N, C-alpha and C positions, 0 to 999 in steps of 0.2 A: 272678317269685319275686324276693323285694328282695335280694339281697348282702349278704351280715354283713362288716360294715366295723369297722375298729379305727384309729386314728389313736395313733402313737408317736411319740415323740421321747427323745433323749438327752443326757445334759450329761457334759462329762468333764475333766479334770483332769490335765495335764502330771506326769510326776515328776519327781524330783530327780536333773536331770545328773549328780549326782556318785552316784548310784549303777543308772548306765549303766553296762556292759559297757565294760571297758577298746576294746576292735574297734571295736565300736560308736559312743566318744566321739571316736574318728577319724575313724569314716566319718563324724558328722553337722559333726563339727566341723573338717572339714579348711582350713577359715581361718580365722583367730583374731579378727579384725574381725568377721566376721559371727554370732560364738557369738553372743549376746544376740538378736538376729535371730531366729535358729533353734531357741533354747529357747521362743521366746516361740511358737512354732509347733509346740511338742511336744504338748500337750492334742491336735491333727487327727489326730495321727498314732499310731495303733492299739498300734505299737512302741515307744511313746516317752510311754504316756498312759493312765489306766483310765475307766474307766464309775464313777461317782458316785452317779448319776440316770438310773432308763430310767422314763418315763409313757407308759401304754395306755390309751387313753378309746374307749370303743363312740361315736357320736356316734349311735347310735340312741338310749340309754338313758340316755345323759347318764352311766354309770357308768364308775369305770376301776380302775387298780392301778398304783400307785409304788412301784417298787423303788429301795433307796437303799443307800448305805453309812454307815457310821458305822461307822468302823473300830474305836473304842474298844468298841462296844457287840455289834459280829457276833460270831455264834451259832457259826461255824465260826474256824479261828487267824485270825489278823490277818494284813495282807497284809503284804507284807515289807516290814520298815525302818519299821516301826509300832513307835513304843516306846510308846505311850498305856497307862495303865494300864487297864484291863479296868473298867468301870464297869457300872452296872443297865443292863439292856436294854431298849430302847427297844420299849414295847407296840404293837402297832398301832394303827393309830387310822384313822377312815373321819371323811370331811370331807366336804359338797358330794357324797356322791357316788361320792369319790374314796378308797382303800383305802391309807393308805403303809405300807410295810413296810422294817424296815431289815435286811442280811442280809451278808454278800460279794458281792464282785464277780462271783462264778462261779456263785454261786447266783444271782445279780440274771439272768444270760443262760440259765442252765436254766429261770427261771423265765419268760423273754419266749419261750425256742422252746419253752415244753411251752405258755405261750398263744396263740403267734402261728399257729398250724399247724390252730385252729379259724377263724380267720378267711378270706373267702375275695378281699378285697379290703382294704391298707393303705394308708395314707393321711400323707404325711409332706409335711414343709414342709424343703426341697434335703435328701430322704432320699438321694437317685439320687447327690449327690455325696460325702453327708458320713454320715448316718447309716447308711443300708445296709452300704456299704462295710466301713465300720469295725464294724459289728457281727460281719459275716461273718470276718473277719481277726484281730477283741480271738478272737473263740470261739475259732478254730485256735488261737492263743496260750495261750490258757485247756483246750484240749483238752474244748470242749463242743461235741457233738455239731448240727448247724444240724435245723430240719425246714422250712424252704422256702426256696427261693431267693428272695433279697429283690432281685438285680437280672436281674429278667424285660428283655425287650426294651425298651428305649426308647421307644417310639414306641407302645407300645401300655397303654392309660392302665385296659385294664379290671381289673388285677391290683394294679396300684400308680398311685397317684395323686397323682404329686410334684408340689404346688403351685406351686412357684417353676416348675416347668420348664412347667406350665400357663399360669399368669399370664406368662410371657416368650412362649408363643410357641414352645415349647426352643429360648431364645434367639434370636428374630427382636425381641426388647422389650427392653430394659435391666431387670435385677433391681433391686428396692427391699427393705429388711428386712422380715420378717412382720411387725411392729408399724408400721413404715411404711403396708404394705397395711390393715391393720386399720385405724389411725387415719385414713386417706383416707375407707375404705369406711364407715366410724362405727361398726364391732363394737364390740359390750360388752366385748369380753374385750383391751383393750387393757392394755398394759402401764403401769403407772402407778406402783410401789414404788419404784423408782430402781433394780431389781435387773436388770445383763443379764450377757449369755452373760460380758464379760470381766470378771466378779467374780466368777466358780464356784470359780477355783482360791485367792483369796483367803479366801473364805467355808469353803473346805473347810479350808485351815491354822486359819483362824479355829474350827473344829469350830461352823460354825451350819448342820448337816447336814440338818435340815429343813427350814433355808429355801431350800435347795438346790432339795429335792426339790420343794415348794410352788411354787417357781419353773418347774422342769420339766413338774410338772403342767398349769400356768398357759399355757405354751406349748401342751402339747397339746389344751385348748382354743379359744385362740386359732385355732389348727389347724383344728381343728371347726368354730366357725364361720366360718373362712376360706374353710375346704372349702362347707358352705351356702351362702354365699353366690355359689363359683364355677360349683355343681351346679346354683343357679338364673338367674344369669342371664348365664355365659357360656358353660356346656358347649352345645354345639347335636350 
């Protein structure tokens, strides 16, 4: 019997360092000369950042959902520190089988946990070192109960296929970016529009929420295509 599969990916944005609790500021900024470097890493840590988009795709049907923040449009209260005036709500739209829904971060996580429990196998790119622990810890911060362990044993790829782990043979070979793997293998889902993960924070400040959501969805499509290539030609 075929296992049901889902690919997922997240985009995160660091909080403003001024919004950080004083004790945490003292903890993170022990050395003044390293402050800029530390702030640049904020988006990677679940205690100094937030999820702004989360995309889930069923690689067998090509259908999926992308949940994203659009603070002024959020149905629940706006995230702390947000001074944006409420504007009209972004209506859910479906493009190429992907449904886009705007909501607050806590709702994004609640929806993720509700959806993920229906799948037996999940597929990521670098999920073991980033997306999975991040989602688990961010859920704890926002008091959202998980429905699945996203950190199963590392060498068991039946439940979690982290393609970066698989394509480096668990660290035996060097890592490349998702885009590099896709381009090298001539996959259709290569990124071409000039958007990359380093621009997400800037796009969020500029309220380009839907562009972030589409970028996140494009990553899940690329990951799904890379998974297909790996399953056909690498997995033994």
